[in-house]
C-alpha positions as CSV (number, residue, x, y, z in Angstrom):
1,X,107.6,120.7,98.0
2,X,106.7,119.4,94.5
3,X,110.1,117.6,94.3
4,X,109.4,115.9,97.7
5,X,105.9,114.8,96.7
6,X,107.3,113.5,93.4
7,X,109.6,111.1,95.3
8,X,106.8,110.1,97.6
9,X,104.7,109.1,94.6
10,X,107.6,107.2,93.1
11,X,108.1,105.4,96.4
12,X,104.4,104.4,96.6
13,X,104.4,103.2,93.0
14,X,107.3,100.9,93.9
15,X,105.4,99.6,96.9
16,X,102.4,98.9,94.6
17,X,104.6,96.8,92.3
18,X,106.0,94.9,95.3
19,X,102.6,94.3,96.8
20,X,101.3,92.8,93.5
21,X,104.2,90.5,93.1
22,X,104.7,89.6,96.7
23,X,101.2,89.5,98.2
24,X,101.3,88.6,101.9
25,X,98.6,85.9,101.5
26,X,99.3,82.6,99.7
27,X,97.0,79.6,99.3
28,X,97.4,75.8,99.3
29,X,94.7,73.2,98.9
30,X,94.2,69.5,99.4
31,X,91.4,66.9,99.0
32,X,91.0,63.6,100.9
33,X,88.5,60.8,100.3
34,X,86.9,60.1,103.6
35,X,84.0,57.8,102.5
36,X,82.5,56.5,99.2
37,X,82.0,59.5,96.9
38,X,82.7,61.8,99.9
39,X,85.7,64.1,100.1
40,X,87.1,66.6,102.6
41,X,88.7,69.6,101.0
42,X,91.1,71.9,102.9
43,X,91.9,75.4,101.8
44,X,94.8,76.9,103.8
45,X,95.9,80.5,103.7
46,X,99.3,81.5,104.9
47,X,99.6,85.1,106.0
48,X,102.9,87.0,106.3
49,X,103.5,89.3,109.2
50,X,102.3,92.0,109.9
51,X,99.2,91.3,107.8
52,X,96.0,89.5,108.6
53,X,92.8,88.3,106.9
54,X,89.3,88.1,108.2
55,X,86.9,85.2,108.9
56,X,84.0,84.3,106.7
57,X,81.6,86.3,108.9
58,X,83.5,89.3,109.9
59,X,81.5,91.1,112.6
60,X,80.4,94.7,112.4
61,X,81.7,95.2,108.9
62,X,85.2,95.7,110.2
63,X,87.3,94.0,107.5
64,X,86.0,92.3,104.4
65,X,85.0,88.7,105.1
66,X,86.8,85.9,103.3
67,X,84.4,84.5,100.8
68,X,84.5,81.3,98.6
69,X,82.6,81.2,95.3
70,X,82.4,77.8,93.8
71,X,81.3,77.4,90.2
72,X,78.0,75.6,89.8
73,X,78.4,71.8,89.3
74,X,75.4,69.5,89.4
75,X,77.8,66.6,90.1
76,X,78.8,68.1,93.4
77,X,76.8,68.4,96.6
78,X,78.2,70.4,99.6
79,X,77.6,68.8,103.0
80,X,77.2,71.2,105.9
81,X,78.8,74.6,106.3
82,X,82.4,75.4,105.6
83,X,84.4,75.4,108.9
84,X,87.4,77.4,109.7
85,X,90.2,77.4,112.2
86,X,93.1,79.9,112.6
87,X,96.7,78.6,113.0
88,X,96.9,80.6,116.2
89,X,93.4,79.7,117.4
90,X,93.0,77.7,120.6
91,X,90.0,75.5,121.3
92,X,86.7,77.2,120.6
93,X,87.9,80.8,121.0
94,X,86.7,83.3,118.4
95,X,89.2,85.4,116.5
96,X,88.4,88.7,114.8
97,X,91.1,88.0,112.2
98,X,93.9,85.5,111.4
99,X,97.4,86.8,111.6
100,X,99.4,83.6,110.9
101,X,97.1,81.6,108.7
102,X,93.8,79.7,108.6
103,X,92.4,76.5,107.3
104,X,88.9,76.3,105.8
105,X,87.4,72.9,105.6
106,X,84.4,71.7,103.5
107,X,82.8,68.3,103.0
108,X,81.3,67.4,99.7
109,X,79.8,64.4,98.0
110,X,79.8,63.4,94.4
111,X,77.0,61.7,92.5
112,X,79.4,59.2,90.8
113,X,83.0,58.2,90.5
114,X,83.5,60.5,87.6
115,X,86.7,62.5,87.8
116,X,85.9,65.9,89.2
117,X,87.7,69.2,89.2
118,X,86.4,72.0,91.4
119,X,86.6,75.6,90.1
120,X,86.2,78.4,92.5
121,X,87.2,82.0,93.4
122,X,88.4,83.3,96.8
123,X,87.7,86.9,97.8
124,X,89.7,88.3,100.7
125,X,91.5,91.3,102.0
126,X,94.9,91.6,103.7
127,X,95.3,94.3,106.3
128,X,97.7,95.5,109.0
129,X,96.7,97.4,112.0
130,X,97.5,100.6,110.1
131,X,96.2,100.0,106.5
132,X,94.5,97.6,104.1
133,X,95.5,96.5,100.7
134,X,92.9,96.5,97.9
135,X,90.5,93.5,98.1
136,X,91.8,90.4,96.2
137,X,89.9,88.0,94.1
138,X,91.7,84.9,92.8
139,X,90.5,81.9,90.8
140,X,91.6,78.4,91.3
141,X,90.9,74.8,90.3
142,X,91.3,71.7,92.6
143,X,91.3,68.1,91.3
144,X,89.6,65.6,93.7
145,X,91.5,62.4,94.4
146,X,92.0,60.0,97.3
147,X,95.6,60.7,97.9
148,X,95.2,64.0,99.6
149,X,97.9,65.6,97.6
150,X,97.9,69.3,97.0
151,X,96.7,70.1,93.5
152,X,96.2,73.7,92.6
153,X,96.3,75.6,89.3
154,X,95.8,79.4,89.3
155,X,93.2,80.0,86.6
156,X,93.0,83.8,86.6
157,X,94.0,86.7,88.9
158,X,92.2,90.0,88.8
159,X,94.2,92.9,87.5
160,X,96.1,94.8,90.2
161,X,96.3,98.6,90.7
162,X,97.3,100.5,87.6
163,X,101.0,101.2,87.1
164,X,100.3,104.3,85.0
165,X,102.1,107.6,85.9
166,X,100.0,109.5,88.5
167,X,99.7,113.2,89.2
168,X,101.2,114.5,92.3
169,X,99.4,117.8,92.4
170,X,95.9,118.2,93.9
171,X,93.1,119.1,91.4
172,X,89.5,120.0,92.2
173,X,87.0,117.3,91.5
174,X,83.2,116.6,91.6
175,X,81.6,113.6,93.3
176,X,78.2,112.5,94.7
177,X,77.4,112.6,98.4
178,X,75.2,110.1,100.2
179,X,72.0,111.7,98.9
180,X,73.2,111.5,95.3
181,X,73.9,115.3,95.1
182,X,77.0,116.2,93.1
183,X,79.5,118.2,95.3
184,X,82.3,120.3,93.9
185,X,85.4,120.0,96.2
186,X,86.4,123.6,95.3
187,X,83.2,124.9,97.1
188,X,84.7,123.4,100.3
189,X,88.4,123.9,99.9
190,X,88.1,127.6,98.8
191,X,86.2,128.5,101.9
192,X,88.7,126.9,104.4
193,X,92.3,127.5,105.2
194,X,93.1,123.8,105.2
195,X,91.1,120.7,104.0
196,X,91.8,117.1,104.9
197,X,90.9,114.7,102.1
198,X,90.6,111.2,103.5
199,X,90.4,108.0,101.5
200,X,88.7,105.2,103.4
201,X,86.1,102.4,103.3
202,X,83.6,100.8,105.6
203,X,85.4,97.5,105.5
204,X,88.8,98.9,106.5
205,X,89.2,98.6,110.3
206,X,92.2,100.9,110.5
207,X,90.3,103.5,108.5
208,X,87.3,103.3,110.8
209,X,89.6,103.7,113.9
210,X,91.4,106.7,112.5
211,X,88.1,108.2,111.3
212,X,86.9,108.1,114.9
213,X,90.1,109.7,116.1
214,X,89.5,112.5,113.5
215,X,86.2,113.5,115.0
216,X,87.5,115.5,118.0
217,X,90.2,117.1,115.8
218,X,87.6,118.2,113.3
219,X,85.3,119.6,116.0
220,X,88.2,121.5,117.5
221,X,89.5,123.1,114.3
222,X,86.5,123.5,112.0
223,X,85.7,127.0,113.4
224,X,89.2,128.0,112.7
225,X,89.1,127.1,109.0
226,X,89.6,123.4,108.9
227,X,87.3,121.0,107.0
228,X,87.3,117.3,105.9
229,X,86.2,115.6,102.7
230,X,86.0,111.9,103.1
231,X,86.1,109.8,99.9
232,X,84.9,106.3,100.4
233,X,86.2,103.4,98.3
234,X,83.1,101.4,99.1
235,X,81.2,99.7,96.3
236,X,78.2,99.0,98.5
237,X,76.2,102.2,99.2
238,X,74.4,100.6,102.2
239,X,77.7,99.6,103.8
240,X,79.1,103.1,103.2
241,X,76.0,104.9,104.7
242,X,75.8,102.5,107.7
243,X,79.5,103.0,108.6
244,X,79.3,106.8,108.2
245,X,76.3,107.0,110.5
246,X,77.6,104.4,113.0
247,X,80.9,106.2,113.5
248,X,79.3,109.7,113.4
249,X,81.1,111.4,110.5
250,X,79.5,114.8,110.1
251,X,81.9,116.2,107.5
252,X,81.3,115.9,103.7
253,X,81.1,112.3,102.6
254,X,81.6,111.4,98.9
255,X,81.9,108.3,96.8
256,X,81.4,107.1,93.2
257,X,81.1,103.5,94.5
258,X,83.9,102.4,92.2
259,X,86.4,101.4,94.9
260,X,90.0,101.2,93.9
261,X,88.9,101.5,90.2
262,X,87.7,105.1,90.9
263,X,89.5,107.6,88.7
264,X,90.4,109.6,91.7
265,X,91.9,106.5,93.4
266,X,94.1,105.9,90.3
267,X,95.0,109.6,90.1
268,X,96.6,109.6,93.5
269,X,97.8,106.0,93.3
270,X,95.7,104.8,96.2
271,X,97.1,101.3,96.6
272,X,96.2,100.9,100.3
273,X,94.0,102.7,102.7
274,X,93.7,104.8,104.8
275,X,95.4,107.5,102.8
276,X,95.0,111.3,103.0
277,X,96.0,114.7,101.7
278,X,96.1,117.9,103.7
279,X,95.8,120.9,101.3
280,X,95.6,124.6,101.7
281,X,93.0,127.0,100.1
282,X,95.0,127.3,96.9
283,X,95.2,123.5,96.5
284,X,98.8,123.1,97.5
285,X,99.5,119.7,99.2
286,X,100.8,120.6,102.7
287,X,101.2,117.0,104.0
288,X,100.2,113.4,103.3
289,X,99.2,110.5,105.5
290,X,98.8,112.3,108.8
291,X,96.7,110.7,111.5
292,X,95.8,111.3,115.1
293,X,98.4,113.1,117.1
294,X,100.6,113.8,114.0
295,X,97.7,115.5,112.3
296,X,96.8,117.4,115.4
297,X,100.4,118.6,115.8
298,X,100.5,119.7,112.2
299,X,97.2,121.7,112.6
300,X,98.5,123.3,115.8
301,X,101.6,124.4,113.9
302,X,99.6,125.7,110.9
303,X,97.0,127.6,113.0
304,X,99.8,128.7,115.4
305,X,98.0,127.4,118.5
């Protein structure tokens, strides 16, 4: 079992490196002079299948909204709200996410003909229907001109997940619950035959869907010796609590609000969510990344139902 889990971790580390160097979202920008001192800037994201990214105002907290953070510049005035249109979007239809690409358009006005370079960061998250990569934050600059040419320089990219060697054996841990009380995982795992440790976040739509699927399984097996510890990778305590209450998770909910920078995230090389471990009373990892019917089938086998 340890040999198998070792190869699983090595495989995931390889995926991590690939994801950092081959991110499924790429950006191109352009600026066009449309009137005296007035420019239209377009920021286009290309998204590689099977991933998608979310609109600026992602409804219901399902998916982290795409956000643009422009450096303050007294020489620049933004005119109106930033508009967006997905590559696959038709007419005025509303999309919950963009699977092919999207163009964000902003009008701005300068106070003089002085040469101007915009500096900004983009925060966004790439997901599939099954999992989400860690949120991305990239910094760019864009020179304004009247030729409409693409002009982008990557200023800085946030550090990706750690490539350090990670443990592949479960170890007990302590973490705060939603009331701020420190909970020792051993107090839960030692009292149950099997414990499902689930890594998720409020902004991860696949996590939320699989969390709701877990509810009837939890209710069916908890009296037989099955329990759940959910570890949220949220950094916003309000969003974490709201999602937990909205979806009705009654099991133990923990978080240190450090997201993918949490020591436990790095320990288990959590490079995408949802992720989970199924452990026995002694802390042996029985299975990883089981959801829905696959998890139910495994529990039926373990409990011999």
